[in-house]
C-alpha positions in Angstrom: -78.1 -36.1 48.2 -77.3 -38.8 50.8 -79.5 -41.4 49.0 -78.0 -40.7 45.7 -74.4 -40.8 46.9 -74.8 -43.8 49.3 -74.6 -46.5 46.5 -71.4 -44.9 45.2 -69.9 -44.8 48.6 -70.9 -48.4 49.2 -69.3 -49.5 45.9 -66.0 -47.8 46.8 -65.9 -49.5 50.2 -66.6 -52.9 48.6 -63.8 -52.3 46.0 -61.3 -51.2 48.7 -62.1 -54.3 50.8 -61.6 -56.6 47.8 -58.3 -55.0 47.1 -57.1 -55.4 50.7 -58.1 -59.1 50.7 -56.3 -59.6 47.3 -53.2 -58.0 48.7 -53.2 -60.1 51.8 -53.6 -63.3 49.8 -50.8 -62.3 47.5 -48.5 -61.5 50.4 -49.3 -64.9 51.9 -48.5 -66.7 48.6 -45.2 -64.8 48.3 -44.2 -65.8 51.9 -44.9 -69.4 51.2 -43.0 -69.4 47.8 -40.1 -67.0 48.0 -38.9 -67.4 44.4 -42.0 -68.1 42.3 -41.5 -68.8 38.7 -42.5 -66.0 36.3 -45.6 -67.1 34.5 -45.5 -64.4 31.8 -47.8 -61.9 33.6 -47.0 -59.2 36.1 -49.0 -58.8 39.3 -50.3 -55.5 40.6 -47.5 -55.4 43.1 -44.9 -55.8 40.5 -46.4 -53.0 38.4 -46.4 -50.8 41.4 -42.7 -51.5 42.2 -41.7 -50.8 38.6 -43.6 -47.5 38.5 -41.9 -46.5 41.8 -38.4 -47.4 40.5 -39.0 -45.4 37.2 -40.1 -42.4 39.2 -37.0 -42.5 41.4 -34.7 -42.8 38.4 -36.3 -39.8 36.7 -36.0 -37.7 39.9 -32.3 -38.6 40.3 -31.6 -37.8 36.7 -33.0 -34.3 37.2 -31.6 -33.6 40.6 -28.0 -35.0 40.5 -26.7 -32.8 37.7 -27.8 -29.7 39.6 -26.0 -30.9 42.7 -22.9 -31.7 40.6 -22.8 -28.1 39.4 -23.4 -26.7 42.8 -20.7 -28.9 44.4 -18.1 -28.1 41.7 -15.3 -26.0 43.2 -15.2 -22.5 41.9 -12.3 -21.7 39.6 -10.0 -19.2 41.2 -9.5 -16.2 38.9 -6.7 -13.8 39.7 -7.9 -10.3 40.2 -6.4 -7.7 37.9 -5.5 -4.4 39.2 -4.2 -1.4 37.3 -1.9 1.2 38.7 -0.8 4.5 37.1 3.0 5.0 37.4 4.6 8.3 36.9 7.6 8.2 34.6 10.4 10.6 34.7 10.1 13.3 32.1 12.3 13.2 29.0 15.1 15.6 28.8 14.9 18.3 26.2 17.7 16.7 24.2 15.9 13.4 24.3 12.7 15.0 23.1 14.5 16.8 20.3 16.5 13.7 19.3 18.8 13.7 16.3 17.9 14.0 12.6 16.9 10.6 11.1 16.5 8.6 14.3 12.7 8.3 14.2 11.9 7.0 10.7 8.4 5.5 10.4 7.1 3.8 7.2 3.5 4.8 6.4 1.3 1.9 5.3 -1.1 3.1 2.6 -4.5 1.5 2.9 -6.9 1.4 0.0 -9.0 4.5 -0.2 -6.7 6.5 2.2 -5.5 10.0 1.4 -2.3 11.7 2.3 -4.2 14.2 4.4 -5.9 11.5 6.5 -2.6 9.6 7.0 -0.7 12.7 8.2 -3.6 13.7 10.5 -3.7 10.2 12.0 0.0 10.6 13.0 -0.6 14.0 14.5 1.3 15.9 11.7 -0.1 19.4 11.2 -1.8 20.2 8.0 0.6 23.1 7.5 3.5 20.6 7.3 1.7 18.6 4.6 1.0 21.7 2.6 4.6 22.7 2.8 5.7 19.2 1.6 3.3 19.2 -1.4 4.4 22.7 -2.3 7.9 21.5 -3.1 8.5 21.1 -6.9 7.6 17.7 -8.2 6.2 16.3 -4.9 2.5 16.7 -5.6 2.8 15.0 -8.9 4.5 12.0 -7.4 2.7 11.4 -4.1 -0.3 13.8 -4.2 -2.6 10.8 -4.9 -1.4 7.8 -2.9 -2.1 4.2 -3.8 -1.4 0.9 -2.0 1.9 0.8 -3.9 3.1 4.2 -2.7 6.2 4.0 -0.5 6.4 6.8 2.0 8.4 7.3 5.2 8.6 10.2 7.7 11.1 11.2 10.4 8.8 12.0 13.3 10.3 12.3 16.8 8.4 12.1 20.1 7.6 15.8 20.1 5.5 15.3 16.9 7.4 17.8 14.8 8.0 16.5 11.2 11.7 16.6 10.3 11.9 14.7 7.0 10.0 12.8 4.4 11.2 10.0 2.0 9.4 8.7 -1.0 10.1 6.7 -4.2 9.7 8.5 -7.5 8.1 6.9 -10.5 11.5 6.3 -12.0 12.6 4.3 -8.9 14.8 6.9 -7.3 14.4 7.5 -3.5 14.1 11.2 -2.6 14.5 12.7 0.9 13.1 16.1 1.9 14.7 17.8 4.9 12.2 20.1 6.6 14.4 21.3 9.5 15.4 24.6 7.8 13.4 27.5 6.4 13.7 26.0 2.9 13.2 22.3 2.1 16.4 20.6 1.1 16.0 17.8 -1.4 18.6 14.9 -1.7 18.8 11.5 -3.4 19.2 8.4 -1.3 21.3 5.6 -2.7 19.3 2.3 -2.9 20.7 -1.1 -2.2 20.1 -3.0 -5.5 21.1 -6.6 -5.7 20.5 -8.9 -8.7 20.5 -12.6 -7.8 20.5 -15.5 -10.1 18.4 -18.2 -8.4 17.1 -21.7 -9.3 13.5 -22.6 -8.5 13.2 -26.3 -8.6 10.5 -28.8 -7.7 8.2 -31.7 -8.7 5.2 -31.4 -11.0 2.8 -32.9 -8.4 -0.9 -32.6 -9.1 -0.4 -29.5 -11.3 2.6 -27.9 -12.9 0.8 -24.6 -12.7 0.2 -24.9 -8.9 3.7 -26.2 -8.2 5.3 -23.4 -10.2 3.3 -20.7 -8.6 4.2 -22.0 -5.1 7.9 -21.6 -6.1 7.3 -17.9 -7.1 7.0 -18.3 -10.8 4.5 -16.0 -12.5 2.0 -16.7 -15.3 4.5 -15.2 -17.8 7.2 -17.7 -16.7 4.7 -20.6 -17.2 3.9 -19.3 -20.7 7.6 -19.3 -21.5 7.9 -22.9 -20.3 4.8 -24.2 -22.2 4.6 -21.9 -25.2 8.3 -21.1 -26.0 10.8 -23.5 -24.5 9.1 -27.0 -24.4 6.2 -26.4 -26.8 7.5 -28.7 -29.5 8.8 -31.5 -27.2 6.3 -31.8 -24.3 2.5 -32.2 -24.3 1.7 -30.5 -21.0 -1.8 -31.8 -21.1 -1.0 -35.5 -21.1 2.8 -36.2 -20.9 3.5 -35.0 -17.3 3.5 -37.3 -14.2 3.5 -36.2 -10.6 7.1 -37.3 -10.1 8.5 -35.4 -13.1 10.9 -32.7 -12.0 11.5 -29.2 -13.3 14.0 -26.5 -12.6 14.0 -22.9 -13.7 16.8 -20.3 -13.6 15.8 -16.6 -13.3 17.4 -13.3 -12.3 15.7 -11.6 -9.3 16.1 -7.9 -8.6 16.1 -7.0 -4.9 15.9 -3.3 -3.9 16.4 -2.4 -0.2 16.0 -6.0 0.8 12.7 -6.5 -1.0 12.0 -8.5 -4.2 11.0 -6.0 -6.9 11.3 -7.9 -10.1 11.9 -11.3 -11.6 13.3 -11.5 -15.1 12.5 -14.0 -17.9 13.5 -17.7 -17.7 17.2 -17.9 -18.4 17.3 -21.7 -18.4 14.9 -24.6 -17.7 15.1 -28.3 -17.4 12.3 -30.9 -17.2 12.2 -34.7 -17.1 9.3 -36.4 -18.9 9.1 -40.2 -18.9 12.8 -40.4 -17.7 13.8 -38.2 -20.7 15.7 -34.9 -20.1 14.6 -31.7 -21.9 16.6 -28.5 -21.4 16.4 -25.0 -22.8 18.6 -21.9 -22.5 17.9 -18.3 -23.4 20.1 -16.4 -25.8 19.7 -13.2 -27.9 20.1 -13.8 -31.6 19.9 -10.8 -33.9 18.5 -8.9 -30.9 15.6 -11.3 -30.3 15.4 -13.7 -27.4 15.3 -17.4 -28.4 15.7 -20.7 -26.5 18.3 -23.3 -27.5 19.4 -26.7 -26.5 22.7 -27.1 -24.6 24.6 -27.6 -27.9 23.1 -24.4 -29.5 20.2 -25.8 -31.6 17.0 -23.8 -31.5 14.1 -25.3 -29.6 11.7 -23.5 -31.9 11.0 -25.5 -35.0 11.0 -23.8 -38.4 7.4 -24.7 -39.0 4.3 -25.5 -37.0 2.6 -28.6 -38.3 -0.9 -27.4 -37.6 -1.4 -23.6 -38.1 -4.8 -23.7 -36.5 -5.4 -24.8 -32.9 -8.2 -27.2 -31.9 -9.2 -28.2 -35.4 -10.2 -31.4 -37.1 -8.5 -32.7 -40.2 -11.4 -33.0 -42.7 -9.6 -33.6 -46.0 -6.1 -35.0 -46.7 -3.6 -34.4 -49.4 -4.0 -36.2 -52.7 -6.6 -36.9 -55.5 -10.2 -36.6 -54.5 -13.7 -35.7 -55.9 -14.1 -32.0 -55.5 -17.1 -31.4 -53.2 -18.3 -28.4 -55.2 -17.2 -29.1 -58.8 -18.1 -32.8 -58.5 -15.1 -34.2 -60.5 -11.8 -35.8 -59.5 -9.2 -33.2 -58.8 -5.8 -33.1 -57.0 -6.2 -31.7 -53.5 -2.9 -29.8 -53.1 -3.2 -29.2 -49.4 -5.0 -30.3 -46.3 -8.3 -29.0 -44.8 -8.9 -28.3 -41.2 -12.6 -28.0 -40.2 -13.2 -25.3 -37.5 -15.8 -22.8 -36.6 -16.0 -19.5 -38.4 -13.7 -16.9 -36.7 -11.2 -19.5 -35.4 -7.7 -17.7 -35.5 -5.1 -18.9 -38.0 -1.4 -18.6 -37.2 1.6 -18.2 -39.4 3.4 -21.6 -39.7 6.8 -20.0 -39.5 8.8 -16.8 -39.6 8.1 -15.3 -43.0 7.6 -12.3 -45.3 3.9 -11.7 -46.3 3.8 -12.3 -50.0 0.0 -12.0 -50.8 -3.1 -10.9 -49.0 -6.4 -10.8 -50.9 -8.9 -12.8 -53.0 -7.5 -15.6 -55.0 -10.2 -17.5 -57.2 -11.6 -20.6 -55.6 -9.4 -20.1 -52.5 -11.5 -17.0 -51.5 -9.7 -14.7 -49.1 -6.1 -16.0 -49.1 -2.7 -15.3 -47.5 0.6 -16.6 -48.9 3.7 -16.4 -46.8 7.3 -16.7 -48.1 9.6 -18.4 -45.5 12.8 -18.2 -47.5 15.0 -21.0 -48.9 12.2 -21.8 -51.4 9.5 -22.5 -48.7 6.0 -21.0 -49.0 2.7 -21.6 -47.3 -0.9 -20.8 -48.4 -4.0 -20.3 -46.2 -7.4 -20.2 -48.0 -11.1 -19.7 -47.4 -10.6 -17.0 -44.7 -13.5 -15.0 -43.4 -11.3 -12.0 -42.7 -7.6 -11.1 -42.5 -5.4 -10.3 -39.5 -3.5 -7.0 -39.2 -0.9 -7.9 -41.9 0.1 -6.4 -45.2 2.2 -7.6 -48.2 5.9 -7.2 -47.7 5.7 -7.3 -43.9 8.0 -9.6 -41.9 6.1 -11.6 -39.3 7.1 -14.1 -36.6 5.9 -17.7 -36.3 2.5 -17.8 -34.6 1.4 -14.4 -35.7 -2.3 -14.1 -36.3 -2.8 -13.8 -40.0 -6.6 -14.4 -40.4 -9.7 -16.2 -39.3 -11.5 -19.4 -40.5 -14.3 -18.8 -43.0 -16.0 -20.4 -46.0 -15.1 -18.0 -48.9 -14.5 -19.2 -52.4 -15.3 -22.7 -53.5 -16.2 -24.1 -50.1 -19.0 -26.1 -48.6 -18.4 -25.1 -45.0 -16.1 -23.2 -42.7 -12.5 -24.6 -42.8 -8.9 -23.7 -43.5 -7.2 -24.9 -46.7 -3.5 -25.1 -45.9 -0.8 -25.7 -48.6 3.0 -26.3 -48.2 5.2 -25.7 -51.2 9.0 -26.2 -51.7 10.3 -24.3 -54.8 6.8 -24.1 -56.1 6.0 -27.9 -55.7 3.1 -28.8 -53.5 4.0 -31.2 -50.6 1.9 -32.9 -48.0 2.2 -30.7 -44.9 1.6 -33.8 -42.6 4.4 -35.9 -44.0 7.0 -33.6 -45.4 10.3 -33.4 -43.6 10.5 -29.9 -42.2 13.8 -28.0 -42.6 15.8 -27.9 -39.4 16.2 -24.5 -37.7 19.5 -22.7 -38.1 21.8 -23.6 -35.2 24.3 -21.3 -33.5 27.8 -21.4 -34.8 31.2 -19.7 -34.6 31.6 -16.8 -32.3 27.9 -16.7 -31.5 28.0 -20.3 -30.3 31.0 -19.5 -28.1 29.1 -16.6 -26.6 26.1 -18.7 -26.0 28.1 -21.3 -24.1 29.7 -18.7 -21.9 26.3 -17.2 -21.1 24.7 -20.6 -20.3 27.5 -22.0 -18.3 26.4 -20.0 -15.2 22.8 -21.2 -15.6 23.8 -24.8 -16.1 26.1 -24.7 -13.0 23.3 -23.2 -10.9 20.8 -25.9 -11.9 23.2 -28.7 -11.3 24.3 -27.4 -7.9 20.8 -26.8 -6.5 19.5 -30.2 -7.9 22.4 -32.1 -6.3 22.0 -30.3 -2.9 18.2 -30.4 -2.5 17.6 -33.8 -4.0 20.8 -35.7 -3.2 18.9 -38.2 -1.0 16.3 -38.9 -3.7 17.2 -42.0 -5.8 15.5 -41.4 -9.1 16.7 -42.3 -12.6 15.4 -39.0 -14.1 17.1 -37.0 -11.5 20.4 -38.8 -11.9 20.2 -38.3 -15.6 19.4 -34.6 -15.1 22.4 -34.0 -12.9 24.7 -36.1 -15.0 23.7 -34.4 -18.3 24.0 -30.9 -16.8 27.4 -31.7 -15.3 28.6 -33.0 -18.7 27.4 -30.0 -20.6 28.9 -27.7 -18.0 32.3 -29.5 -18.2 32.1 -29.2 -22.0 31.5 -25.5 -21.8 34.6 -25.0 -19.6 36.8 -26.8 -22.0 35.6 -24.6 -24.9 
């Protein structure tokens, strides 16, 4: 073992001696030249120094954060102590209280039952049974919903004294349980009807802006489909800075908004042009009119079928089925089978059935010599001859019956039996208000016009905009005209 290991030991001793000699020579050279120029290669000593420095940096990085955490002063937290205090007992009179001084409104959660709600408040089941046994109560509040309004007079002693609820007809009923028999009485409700103006800018979306103001989907339908349908293209005409104002009646009951009525008046500016509309009952039906009493609804709709393509115009043409030149007495609108067709105007239904090459056909009589024809229907709407229908009523669906090469609507417009081009004929103006009815209309709309003008001037007085100035000036002029009348 000694022989085999002696060469190894001897080699180690020689290597160590060589290293010592090399170190001494390097130290001597360093002493003679304190700042030697770097020749591009590190010596063994330099490598050793770099390794030692890297080790020290790593150790400091691991140790110092720990010391920082240890040396950080502890946050002083106040100690919380609880102490039970004995309160003086309530007097018997205080415990009993007086009738009606402890009303609590029950909040009905989805899926809750009246039994569970009473039990949560500590009201005995016998009291609930007694309440429900009173005539009419079980039918009204036996099955509670999130819309059920219910209040109880429950003093500190937990004995139920009275119950209030709202009947389906809107009346508030109070049940007094303090006697042997339950006494029922009606409670007067504070009802207030307020005429308000909701006004704002179109912004990024008329729908979104109107909903933020509290207008419902029905109100928006009135704006887009009834009041300004014929004058404003709500898909492309509106800009973010266009302004609108709406007058409505709000019904407040016991301090809560319960109902908002239809749009009484509306104003909107589009491309610096003012459009207004005011609601009025004519012959018992609500309509919207301009400030001078002219109906906003036109007598006829130019296009009785929405989202259709004009496929054939009015005039002479080669018939696609017969193959010969023939007068085309109407216009054709290409659309898919089943597309709804509307009545172009208020009318009496003159004919419903099959009519030669027209296939399934409807003819409407609009009075004053005006009639319209709708041909090639696939099926009819719920109409019958002799029936009076309003403009926009569904009268049938697009088809390809009769002499037709594909699904489309053939639409004709006649004046005293003579065919006219529906796309170019001058439509008859709607009948305006006149006489006593016009005077009544101006009296009714004066309040709405004043409301709009007042709110617009107050809220937007500091906004210098041509459309707004025109809106206020126009409403002021119309309002002044109404007062003189």
